C-alpha positions in Angstrom: 101.8 133.4 94.6 100.6 131.8 91.7 98.6 128.7 92.1 98.6 126.1 89.5 95.0 124.4 89.5 94.5 120.9 87.5 91.3 120.6 85.4 90.5 117.2 84.2 89.3 117.7 80.9 85.3 116.1 79.7 85.7 112.7 79.0 86.1 112.3 75.3 82.1 111.1 74.1 81.9 107.1 73.3 79.7 107.2 69.9 80.4 103.9 68.7 81.4 100.2 70.1 84.7 101.1 70.5 87.6 103.8 72.3 91.5 104.6 72.1 93.1 101.5 73.3 94.9 104.1 75.6 91.0 105.7 77.7 90.3 101.9 77.8 93.6 101.4 79.5 93.4 104.3 81.9 90.3 103.4 82.6 91.1 99.9 83.9 94.4 101.6 85.5 91.5 102.9 87.6 89.7 100.0 88.4 92.6 98.2 89.7 92.8 100.8 92.6 96.0 103.3 90.8 95.8 106.3 92.0 99.9 107.2 90.6 101.5 106.7 87.8 105.1 108.5 87.6 107.5 108.7 84.3 108.6 112.1 82.2 107.0 113.1 78.5 107.7 111.0 75.8 106.7 111.3 72.7 105.7 107.2 72.0 103.3 107.8 75.3 101.2 110.8 73.9 98.4 108.9 73.7 98.6 107.4 77.0 99.8 111.0 78.4 96.0 112.2 77.3 94.2 109.7 78.3 95.6 110.1 82.1 94.6 113.6 81.8 91.3 112.8 81.2 91.4 110.2 84.3 91.4 110.2 88.5 94.9 108.7 87.9 97.4 112.0 88.8 100.3 111.5 86.9 103.7 112.9 88.8 106.4 114.0 85.6 109.8 113.9 86.7 113.3 115.1 85.9 114.8 112.2 85.0 113.3 108.3 84.4 115.9 106.8 86.8 114.0 109.1 89.3 110.5 107.7 88.5 111.4 104.7 88.8 113.2 104.9 92.3 109.5 107.1 93.1 107.9 104.1 92.1 109.4 101.8 94.2 108.9 104.1 97.2 105.4 104.5 96.3 104.6 100.3 96.3 106.9 100.2 99.3 104.9 102.7 101.1 101.4 101.8 99.9 101.9 98.0 99.2 100.0 98.6 95.8 102.3 98.1 92.9 104.5 101.2 91.8 103.2 101.9 87.8 106.4 103.5 85.7 105.5 105.3 82.3 108.6 105.8 80.4 109.6 106.4 76.5 111.6 104.1 74.5 115.2 103.6 74.5 116.3 105.9 76.3 114.0 106.7 78.5 113.5 102.8 79.3 117.3 102.7 80.1 117.2 105.3 82.2 114.9 103.3 84.5 116.9 100.6 84.1 118.8 101.4 87.6 115.7 101.8 89.8 113.2 98.8 88.1 116.4 96.1 88.7 116.7 97.8 92.4 113.4 96.8 92.8 113.5 93.4 91.4 116.9 92.9 94.5 114.3 94.2 96.5 111.0 92.1 96.0 109.1 95.3 95.1 105.7 94.7 93.1 106.4 97.1 90.3 104.5 97.8 86.5 106.6 99.3 84.3 104.4 100.3 81.0 107.2 101.5 78.1 106.6 103.5 75.1 108.5 102.3 71.3 108.0 102.8 68.2 105.0 102.2 65.8 104.5 98.7 65.1 105.6 98.9 61.6 108.8 100.1 62.1 109.6 97.4 64.5 112.8 96.8 63.8 113.5 99.9 60.5 116.5 101.9 62.8 113.8 104.5 63.5 114.8 107.4 65.8 115.7 105.8 69.2 115.1 102.4 68.4 118.0 100.4 70.5 119.8 98.4 67.8 122.8 96.8 68.6 123.3 93.5 68.6 119.9 92.6 67.4 117.2 94.8 65.6 114.1 96.3 68.2 114.9 94.0 71.4 114.9 97.4 73.4 112.8 94.7 76.1 115.1 92.4 76.2 117.2 94.8 78.4 115.0 94.1 81.3 114.6 90.4 80.9 117.4 89.6 83.2 115.9 91.0 86.3 112.5 91.2 85.7 109.6 88.7 86.3 108.3 88.3 83.0 109.2 90.7 79.8 105.9 91.5 77.5 106.0 92.8 74.0 102.4 94.0 73.0 102.4 92.7 69.0 98.2 93.4 68.4 96.2 95.9 70.2 93.6 92.7 71.4 96.4 91.4 72.9 96.6 94.8 75.4 94.5 94.3 78.6 95.2 90.6 79.1 98.7 91.2 79.2 98.0 94.3 81.5 95.7 92.0 83.8 98.4 89.9 83.5 101.4 91.7 84.4 99.6 93.6 87.7 98.9 90.0 89.0 102.7 88.2 88.1 103.8 92.0 89.6 102.2 90.4 93.1 102.4 86.9 93.4 104.7 84.6 95.3 108.0 86.8 94.8 106.7 90.5 94.2 108.7 92.0 91.4 109.1 94.3 88.5 106.7 93.5 85.3 108.0 95.5 81.9 104.7 95.6 79.3 106.5 97.4 76.1 103.9 99.1 73.9 104.6 100.4 70.6 103.1 103.7 70.0 100.5 103.3 67.4 98.9 100.1 69.8 98.1 103.1 72.1 95.9 105.4 69.7 93.9 101.6 68.4 90.3 101.0 68.5 89.4 98.0 71.3 85.7 97.4 72.2 84.5 99.2 75.2 83.6 96.0 76.8 87.9 94.8 75.9 89.2 95.3 79.4 88.0 92.7 82.2 85.0 93.8 84.2 86.3 92.9 87.6 89.3 94.3 89.2 91.4 93.7 92.6 93.3 96.5 95.0 96.1 95.1 97.5 94.8 95.0 100.9 91.7 94.7 102.9 89.3 95.7 100.3 89.0 96.0 96.6 86.4 96.7 94.0 84.9 94.4 91.8 82.5 95.9 88.8 82.1 98.8 90.5 81.3 97.6 94.2 83.3 97.7 97.3 83.9 94.2 99.2 85.1 94.6 102.7 86.8 91.7 104.7 87.5 91.6 108.5 91.2 89.8 108.3 91.8 90.4 111.6 89.1 87.6 113.1 89.9 84.0 113.2 89.3 82.6 110.0 90.2 85.5 108.3 92.9 85.4 105.2 96.5 84.4 105.6 99.3 86.8 103.5 98.9 85.7 99.9 98.0 85.8 96.6 94.2 84.4 96.4 91.7 84.1 94.2 87.8 85.3 94.9 85.0 84.7 93.1 81.7 86.3 93.9 77.9 85.3 92.8 76.1 88.4 92.0 72.8 89.0 92.1 72.2 88.3 88.2 73.1 84.6 88.9 76.5 85.5 87.2 80.1 84.3 88.5 82.8 87.1 88.4 86.7 85.9 89.8 89.0 88.7 91.5 93.0 88.4 92.6 93.5 89.9 95.7 96.9 90.7 97.4 97.0 90.6 101.4 100.1 91.8 103.5 99.2 91.5 107.2 
């Protein structure tokens, strides 16, 4: 009987002030506490898949995007953390629609990262781009059941949009948020400090600049269920803010 061994490649060396956006995105997902990403391979997400392969995040490849969406939904229900779904454009995104809509109707937090055609092919009817009544509006398919739909037109906007996506998926009534990313944005350069340095996980602990802070939520005066913005003053005098979502 053969056994498969997952070997994480060595991280790519940082020789300048920039890195590919996909690698910075994978690092940021780790700091957010993401452990698993569900999805299916497609050419528009190749850059992101390579970055996930060099991270500690486990990528679960399913046989169908609808299965991946339901798996991300189930993971969020079981852990209380947002499920993360990575899909290809066109048929990949439409296949996942039923699972994402189910998460929306049941108020399940989910972040959907969808690959798209290169930004310079946008609206020019390339392979698998959805064009019918409107040009290149595949993300509009998700607007009726997503809390927010983002289209990343500039690589500089990707870190902020991803931060907002995770935040919005958990605040108020939880639900899915879509982030539509052209494939050339994944491989575009970003400054190495472009992603936020503070990150939160759902539950009674979170990480702030690599340090774990623990809170006893069962004691008198503990946090009530909901989403809270915490401010922490570090030893160097700098102030960091972080959102945490508390469920009891």
